[in-house]
Structures are given as structure tokens and as C-alpha cells.
C-alpha positions as CSV (number, residue, x, y, z in Angstrom):
1,M,61.8,-308.7,15.3
2,P,64.1,-307.6,18.2
3,A,63.1,-307.9,21.5
4,S,61.9,-305.1,23.5
5,V,64.5,-303.4,25.7
6,P,63.6,-302.7,29.4
7,L,64.0,-299.0,30.4
8,P,67.0,-298.5,32.7
9,A,66.2,-298.0,36.4
10,A,67.4,-294.4,36.3
11,A,64.6,-293.9,33.6
12,A,61.9,-295.6,35.6
13,E,62.4,-293.7,38.6
14,A,62.4,-290.4,36.4
15,R,58.6,-290.6,35.9
16,P,56.8,-288.5,38.1
17,D,54.4,-289.9,40.4
18,L,50.9,-289.1,39.9
19,R,48.8,-290.9,42.7
20,P,49.1,-287.8,45.0
21,L,47.3,-285.7,42.2
22,R,44.5,-288.6,41.9
23,R,44.1,-289.1,45.9
24,G,44.0,-285.1,46.3
25,L,41.1,-284.8,43.5
26,W,39.2,-287.6,45.1
27,A,39.6,-286.3,48.7
28,C,38.3,-282.8,47.1
29,L,35.2,-284.4,45.7
30,A,34.4,-286.5,48.7
31,A,34.7,-283.1,51.1
32,L,32.7,-281.3,48.4
33,V,29.7,-283.9,48.8
34,L,29.9,-284.3,52.1
35,T,29.9,-280.4,53.0
36,L,27.1,-280.1,50.7
37,V,25.0,-283.0,52.8
38,A,25.8,-281.1,55.9
39,M,25.0,-277.4,54.5
40,F,21.6,-278.7,53.3
41,S,20.7,-280.4,56.2
42,T,21.0,-277.2,58.3
43,G,19.2,-275.5,55.4
44,L,15.8,-276.9,56.7
45,L,16.6,-274.4,59.9
46,P,15.1,-271.0,59.7
47,E,17.6,-268.5,58.0
48,D,17.4,-266.0,60.7
49,G,18.1,-268.4,63.7
50,F,20.2,-271.4,64.3
51,G,20.2,-272.1,60.6
52,A,22.2,-269.2,60.1
53,L,24.6,-270.1,63.1
54,L,25.1,-273.5,62.0
55,R,25.3,-273.2,58.3
56,E,29.1,-272.5,57.9
57,P,30.5,-274.7,60.9
58,A,28.2,-277.7,59.4
59,G,29.8,-277.0,56.0
60,K,33.3,-277.9,57.6
61,L,32.2,-281.1,58.6
62,G,32.7,-282.6,55.3
63,L,36.5,-281.4,55.6
64,L,36.6,-282.9,58.9
65,V,35.2,-286.3,57.9
66,V,37.8,-286.6,55.0
67,L,40.7,-285.2,57.2
68,L,39.9,-287.9,59.5
69,L,40.0,-290.6,56.8
70,V,43.3,-289.4,55.2
71,A,44.9,-288.8,58.7
72,R,45.1,-292.6,59.3
73,G,48.6,-294.1,59.9
74,G,51.7,-291.8,60.6
75,S,52.3,-288.5,62.6
76,L,50.0,-285.9,62.4
77,R,52.7,-283.4,62.8
78,E,54.3,-284.9,59.6
79,R,51.1,-285.5,57.6
80,F,49.9,-281.9,58.4
81,R,53.0,-280.1,58.6
82,L,52.3,-279.1,62.0
83,R,55.9,-277.8,62.8
84,P,56.8,-274.4,65.0
85,V,57.8,-271.6,63.4
86,S,59.5,-268.2,65.0
87,G,57.4,-265.4,66.4
88,R,58.6,-263.0,63.9
89,A,57.2,-265.1,61.1
90,L,53.9,-265.5,62.8
91,G,53.9,-261.9,62.7
92,I,54.3,-261.2,59.6
93,A,51.7,-263.9,58.6
94,A,49.1,-262.4,60.9
95,A,50.0,-258.9,58.8
96,C,49.2,-260.9,55.7
97,G,46.0,-262.0,57.0
98,A,45.0,-258.7,58.1
99,L,45.1,-257.5,54.4
100,S,42.7,-260.1,53.3
101,L,40.0,-257.4,54.7
102,P,41.0,-254.4,52.3
103,I,41.6,-256.9,49.6
104,S,38.4,-259.0,50.0
105,Q,36.5,-255.5,49.9
106,A,38.0,-254.2,46.8
107,L,37.5,-257.4,45.1
108,A,33.8,-257.4,46.0
109,A,33.5,-253.9,44.6
110,L,35.1,-254.5,41.6
111,T,33.1,-257.7,41.2
112,M,29.8,-256.7,42.3
113,L,29.2,-253.2,41.3
114,P,29.6,-253.9,37.5
115,L,27.1,-256.8,37.9
116,A,24.7,-254.6,39.9
117,M,25.0,-251.9,37.2
118,L,23.5,-254.6,34.7
119,G,20.7,-255.3,37.3
120,A,22.1,-257.8,39.8
121,R,20.8,-257.5,43.4
122,F,23.0,-258.6,46.5
123,D,22.1,-259.1,50.0
124,P,24.5,-259.3,53.1
125,G,24.2,-262.9,53.6
126,P,24.1,-265.4,56.2
127,T,27.1,-264.0,57.8
128,Y,25.6,-260.7,58.9
129,A,22.3,-262.7,59.9
130,A,24.4,-264.8,62.2
131,L,26.2,-262.3,63.9
132,Q,22.8,-260.4,64.9
133,H,21.7,-263.5,66.8
134,P,22.3,-263.6,70.6
135,L,24.8,-266.3,70.0
136,G,26.4,-264.7,67.1
137,L,29.7,-264.1,68.8
138,L,30.0,-267.7,69.7
139,W,29.2,-268.4,66.0
140,G,32.4,-265.9,65.2
141,V,34.5,-267.6,67.7
142,A,33.6,-271.1,66.3
143,L,34.0,-270.1,62.7
144,V,37.7,-268.8,63.3
145,L,38.5,-271.5,65.4
146,F,36.9,-274.5,63.7
147,G,36.4,-273.6,60.4
148,V,40.0,-272.0,59.7
149,A,41.6,-275.0,61.3
150,V,39.7,-277.6,59.1
151,E,40.3,-275.5,56.0
152,E,44.0,-275.0,56.5
153,L,44.6,-278.7,57.5
154,F,42.8,-279.7,54.7
155,F,44.0,-277.4,51.9
156,R,47.5,-276.5,53.0
157,G,48.3,-279.3,55.3
158,Y,47.0,-282.4,53.4
159,L,46.5,-281.2,49.8
160,L,49.2,-278.6,49.2
161,S,51.7,-281.4,50.5
162,R,50.4,-283.9,48.3
163,F,50.6,-281.8,45.2
164,E,54.1,-280.3,45.9
165,A,55.5,-283.7,44.6
166,L,54.2,-282.6,41.2
167,G,56.1,-279.0,41.5
168,R,55.8,-276.1,43.7
169,S,54.1,-273.9,41.2
170,F,51.4,-276.7,40.3
171,A,50.8,-276.8,43.8
172,V,50.2,-273.2,44.7
173,V,47.8,-272.7,41.7
174,A,46.1,-275.9,42.1
175,S,45.3,-275.9,45.9
176,A,44.2,-272.1,45.8
177,I,41.8,-273.0,42.9
178,L,40.3,-276.1,44.7
179,F,40.1,-273.9,48.0
180,A,38.0,-270.8,46.0
181,T,35.8,-273.2,44.5
182,A,35.0,-275.3,47.6
183,H,33.3,-272.2,48.8
184,I,30.5,-272.6,46.2
185,N,30.3,-268.9,45.4
186,W,31.4,-267.3,42.3
187,L,31.5,-264.2,43.8
188,M,34.0,-265.4,46.5
189,F,36.2,-267.2,43.9
190,P,38.7,-263.8,43.7
191,W,39.2,-263.4,47.2
192,G,39.4,-267.4,47.8
193,L,42.2,-267.5,44.9
194,V,44.0,-264.6,46.7
195,L,43.9,-266.2,50.4
196,G,44.7,-269.6,49.1
197,G,47.6,-268.5,47.0
198,Y,49.4,-266.4,49.7
199,T,48.5,-268.9,52.3
200,A,49.9,-271.9,50.3
201,L,53.1,-269.6,49.9
202,L,53.4,-269.2,53.6
203,T,53.2,-273.0,54.0
204,L,55.7,-273.7,51.4
205,R,58.3,-271.4,52.6
206,S,57.9,-272.3,56.1
207,N,57.6,-275.9,55.6
208,S,54.8,-275.5,58.3
209,V,51.0,-275.0,58.0
210,V,51.1,-272.9,61.5
211,P,51.5,-269.4,59.8
212,A,48.8,-270.2,57.3
213,L,46.4,-271.2,60.2
214,L,47.4,-267.8,61.8
215,A,46.9,-265.9,58.7
216,H,43.6,-267.2,57.6
217,G,42.4,-266.7,61.2
218,A,43.5,-263.1,61.7
219,G,41.7,-262.3,58.3
220,N,38.4,-264.0,59.5
221,T,38.6,-262.1,62.7
222,V,38.7,-259.0,61.2
223,G,35.5,-259.7,58.9
224,I,33.8,-260.9,61.8
225,V,34.6,-257.7,63.7
226,L,33.4,-255.8,60.9
227,G,30.2,-257.5,60.7
228,A,29.5,-257.0,64.2
229,F,28.6,-253.3,63.7
230,P,25.3,-253.1,61.9
231,S,25.4,-249.8,60.5
232,L,28.9,-249.8,59.4
233,H,28.4,-253.4,57.8
234,M,25.3,-252.1,56.1
235,A,26.8,-248.8,54.7
236,L,30.0,-250.7,53.3
237,S,27.8,-253.4,51.6
238,R,25.7,-250.7,50.1
239,A,28.6,-248.7,48.9
240,L,30.1,-252.0,47.4
241,T,26.7,-253.5,45.9
242,V,24.3,-250.7,45.0
243,P,25.1,-248.3,42.2
244,G,25.0,-244.7,42.7
245,E,26.7,-241.3,42.1
246,A,29.8,-242.3,44.2
247,T,30.1,-245.7,42.1
248,P,33.2,-244.3,39.9
249,W,34.9,-243.2,43.2
250,V,34.1,-246.4,44.7
251,L,35.4,-248.5,41.9
252,S,38.6,-246.4,41.6
253,G,39.3,-246.4,45.0
254,S,38.8,-250.2,45.3
255,L,41.5,-250.4,42.3
256,L,43.9,-248.3,44.3
257,I,43.3,-250.3,47.5
258,L,43.6,-253.5,45.7
259,T,47.2,-252.4,43.9
260,L,48.4,-250.9,47.4
261,S,47.3,-254.1,49.2
262,A,49.1,-256.3,46.8
263,L,52.3,-254.6,46.8
264,A,52.1,-254.8,50.6
265,L,51.4,-258.7,50.5
266,A,54.3,-259.1,48.1
267,W,56.4,-257.0,50.7
268,L,55.4,-259.1,53.6
269,L,55.9,-262.3,51.8
270,R,59.3,-261.4,50.9
271,A,60.0,-260.5,54.4
272,F,58.6,-263.8,55.6
273,G,60.8,-265.8,53.3
274,R,63.8,-263.9,55.2
275,A,62.2,-264.8,58.7
276,V,62.2,-268.5,58.1
277,P,64.8,-271.1,57.2
278,A,65.4,-272.2,53.5
279,A,63.2,-274.8,52.2
280,P,65.3,-278.4,52.6
281,A,66.5,-279.4,49.5
282,P,64.8,-282.6,48.0
283,Q,66.2,-285.9,48.8
284,P,67.9,-288.3,46.7
285,G,65.7,-290.7,44.6
286,T,62.8,-288.3,44.8
287,P,60.8,-288.3,41.5
288,P,61.0,-284.9,39.6
289,P,58.2,-282.5,39.4
290,A,55.8,-283.8,36.4
291,T,55.8,-281.4,33.3
292,G,53.0,-279.3,32.0
293,P,51.9,-281.9,29.2
294,V,52.1,-284.7,31.6
295,L,49.7,-282.9,34.4
296,A,47.4,-281.7,31.7
297,G,47.1,-285.3,30.6
298,A,46.4,-286.4,34.0
299,L,43.7,-283.6,34.7
300,L,41.9,-284.4,31.5
301,R,41.7,-288.0,32.5
302,S,40.7,-287.6,36.1
303,A,37.0,-288.6,36.7
304,A,37.2,-286.9,40.0
305,L,38.0,-283.6,38.5
306,W,35.2,-283.9,35.8
307,S,32.8,-284.6,38.7
308,Y,34.0,-282.1,40.8
309,A,33.6,-279.4,38.0
310,A,30.4,-280.7,37.2
311,L,28.8,-280.7,40.6
312,L,30.1,-277.1,41.2
313,I,28.2,-275.7,37.8
314,A,24.9,-277.8,38.8
315,L,25.1,-276.2,42.1
316,N,26.0,-272.5,41.0
317,L,23.0,-272.8,38.2
318,S,20.4,-274.2,40.8
319,F,21.3,-271.5,43.1
320,G,21.3,-268.9,40.5
321,V,17.7,-270.0,39.4
322,G,16.7,-270.2,42.9
323,N,18.0,-266.9,43.7
324,E,16.1,-265.5,40.5
325,R,12.8,-267.0,41.6
326,E,13.1,-265.7,45.0
327,G,14.1,-262.4,43.8
328,R,11.1,-262.1,41.4
329,A,8.8,-263.4,44.4
330,R,10.2,-260.8,46.6
331,I,9.4,-258.1,44.1
332,D,6.0,-259.2,43.4
333,A,5.3,-259.1,47.3
334,V,6.7,-255.5,47.5
335,V,4.5,-254.4,44.6
336,A,1.5,-256.2,45.9
337,N,2.0,-254.0,49.1
338,R,2.2,-250.8,47.5
339,T,-0.7,-248.1,47.5
340,R,-2.7,-246.3,45.0
341,T,-5.1,-244.6,47.3
342,L,-2.1,-242.1,48.0
343,T,-0.6,-240.3,45.0
344,V,1.9,-237.5,44.8
345,V,1.5,-234.6,42.2
346,M,4.3,-232.3,41.6
347,E,3.8,-229.0,39.8
348,A,6.0,-225.4,39.3
349,F,8.8,-227.2,40.5
350,C,12.1,-224.9,40.5
351,D,14.7,-227.6,39.9
352,P,13.6,-230.7,37.5
353,Q,15.9,-232.8,39.5
354,N,13.6,-232.3,42.7
355,V,11.6,-234.8,40.9
356,N,14.3,-237.3,40.9
357,A,14.5,-237.1,44.8
358,V,11.1,-237.4,45.4
359,L,10.9,-240.4,43.1
360,R,13.1,-242.2,46.0
361,T,10.8,-241.1,48.6
362,C,7.7,-242.3,47.2
363,E,9.5,-245.8,46.4
364,A,10.5,-246.0,50.0
365,F,7.2,-245.4,51.3
366,G,5.6,-247.5,48.7
367,I,3.6,-244.9,47.0
368,Q,3.1,-246.5,43.2
369,E,2.1,-243.5,41.6
370,L,3.5,-240.1,40.7
371,H,2.1,-237.2,38.8
372,V,4.6,-234.5,37.2
373,I,3.0,-231.6,35.7
374,E,5.7,-230.0,33.2
375,G,6.1,-226.3,32.8
376,P,7.0,-225.4,29.4
377,M,10.4,-224.1,30.6
378,K,11.2,-226.8,33.0
379,P,10.4,-230.3,31.7
380,Y,11.1,-233.4,33.8
381,D,14.4,-234.6,33.1
382,R,15.0,-238.2,34.5
383,N,18.5,-238.7,36.2
384,K,18.9,-242.2,37.4
385,K,22.1,-241.0,39.5
386,I,19.7,-238.8,41.7
387,S,16.9,-241.3,41.4
388,Q,18.9,-244.5,42.0
389,N,16.6,-245.9,39.5
390,A,13.4,-245.7,41.6
391,D,11.4,-244.7,38.5
392,K,12.0,-248.1,37.3
393,W,9.6,-249.5,39.9
394,L,6.9,-246.6,40.1
395,D,4.3,-245.5,37.5
396,V,5.3,-241.6,36.6
397,R,2.6,-239.9,34.5
398,R,3.8,-236.8,32.8
399,W,1.2,-233.7,32.0
400,S,1.3,-230.7,30.2
401,S,-1.2,-229.1,32.3
402,T,-2.8,-229.0,35.7
403,T,-6.4,-229.3,33.9
404,E,-5.5,-232.7,32.4
405,C,-3.9,-234.0,35.7
406,L,-7.2,-233.0,37.8
407,A,-9.3,-234.6,35.4
408,H,-7.4,-237.8,35.3
409,L,-7.6,-237.8,39.0
């Protein structure tokens, strides 16, 4: 048999180096585990006190620990792309970040309202509770400065740089997906994907993580300012998460806002590309980007990726079960506090839709039972748009005569 012929040196050099992919995935898994440890440790504190204040910054400690481990050796400026850029480029990056508010709110409406129409319920979340604390402003500043810095240095400074050797398209998509899933909230996944995608593009086009830091910080600052106004925050949250008569308009408006914001973001990214120098050409001897089949095979064989996915699925399932139990307990507590010693009787109503309006009032004041005496010409007609589905939680008794109703009472 003929002896095996060794591959030429050029062919050996043409093989893509998959080590950055493996190291990046293991770093993400380690960061996720450490983040969960930090977040669960603060979960023992009251939700409306320092627990809400510390939850988000503590979650970034896992990323910080991993950053300190991977930053050993070499220049921090080169390892994390801490290179200066022009003031014009930074201004465009800040404008990109400001667009994250309309994009995130539109995505929230398009995601949450359909789920709410199927029966899901949402609350303002720990961000709102933390901002109402006396130290809420300090928490907001800490989140903007500390949280943004740690996330951008990890996902765009470290992870994106490692994945770039496998192809820029893969680097943008992979880093954005990992950034979105690291928030451990599937409702935030679309927003995280958009933010992670355009900050990755800013980093690659400028060869610096500074524009991404500014864009992410501007987006978080706008969100913190919005959350500092309770009435505005609650009105917006209700419009985006509670179905009502205006729901079709909210969905249509959200789709329009999302389209216009996407066009504006694309224009800003193009302007940003003209404001920064062209990306340097790859140096001679650099391994070529990996092809799709090679990347797919490497991902399928990655124990870190499978562990990361399994941990995320387990967390979201456990959160879903916990939220369902908490929701049922809250419903039971509300029903137990309702009264039947006071009841409401409606008769001879001119507009049957007034009954649906009274249903909302009874539900708000904890009156469990409502009696409707229907006339022959004006029967009660259920209208969920007016009642806001309040009749689902009340006992509505319908009578054909006053005598029957009084006999029952």
C-alpha cells in the first residue's frame, strides 16, 4: 500500500482555527453559572428593598469574574478593543442607542400583547420596583456604568473578537444570540438580539468597543429615565401588556414604529461606516473563516453549548412553573378578600353596555356578585372590550324578572 502523503504546509494553514469558538462558549457557560449564583444570592432579600437594587448589578458579577480570568496577559486595550474613535462616530453611536427605546417598546407590544390575549399576565418587573426605592437613582447610575461596561467588554470586547476569526457574519449573529439569551428572559430575547446585533456591527466597523459602550449606555439611560416617572411607566406598561379596545391600534402603531426605527437604524449604521476608517485587511497567514458545515459540526460537538442551552431551558421552565404558582396564589388571595355581603343589582338599563362598565367597577372594588334583571327588549350582551374581561372573575346572575331576583336575595 502506498505510504500516506503529508499535507502541504499551505493546506494545513488553510484549516480554520476553532479554538476561539470553544473558548468563547466555555466562557459564556461559566459566566452564566456565576451570574445565576450572584442573582440567586440576592434573591433572598426583599423584592421591594435592596434585593431589587442589587439583583441586576449582582448578575453582572459573573461576567466580571470571567473577564478578569480571560484578561490575564497582554494589553487590555488590544484584548478588549479599547481604541479611541472620532466624536462624530460617537454621536452616531449614541443616536443608535437612543433608538433602542422605541424598538424595545414596539417589540414588547408585539410580543406581550398576543400572549396577554391568550391569558398571560405581566408585571413591571424589578426595574420599576428598584427605581421607586430611595436609592433608585444611584441604582440606575450603577446599572448604566457598571452593567453596560461589563456586558460590552465581555460580549463585544472579548467574545466578538474571538468569533471574528471564524467569519464576521458568524461573529455578529453568534454574539448577539448569546447576549440575548444571557438575560434569561425569553420576552427580552428580540430586544437583546437587536441590541446585540447593531452593537456588534458598531464594534466591527470601528474596530473599537467604545461606540458600543456609548450606544448601550444611551439606551439604558433612556429606559431608566422613563422608569423614573411612575405614572408614565405604568400607563405604557398597561398599554403594552393589557388587551383592550386600543389593542389593534397599539399593535399597528408598534409595527409602524418598529419599521421606521429599523430604517433609521440602518441609515445610522451606514453613516457610522462612513465616519470611521475602513477595517484593516487581514494579515498574511491568517486562517480563513470557517465554512457553514465546519461551524455547524463544531457547534453540534460542543459540550459547552449543549450545557448552556440545557441550563437556559431548565431555568425558563422553572421560572414559568414558579410564576404560574405565584399567579394562582395571587388570584386565590384576591378572591378570598372579596365580599358577598354587598351586591349590585341592575335593572331597566337603557344601554346594555353599561352593565359591562359596571362589571369593571365591581371587580375593582372587590364585589364578587352582580345581578342583572334583563328586560324583554334589552338583554344583557357581554362585551369583553368594555368589561376588560372582568366578568371572568365575577359571578354574574341573570334574571328575567324583578320578582325572581328579589326572591333569591
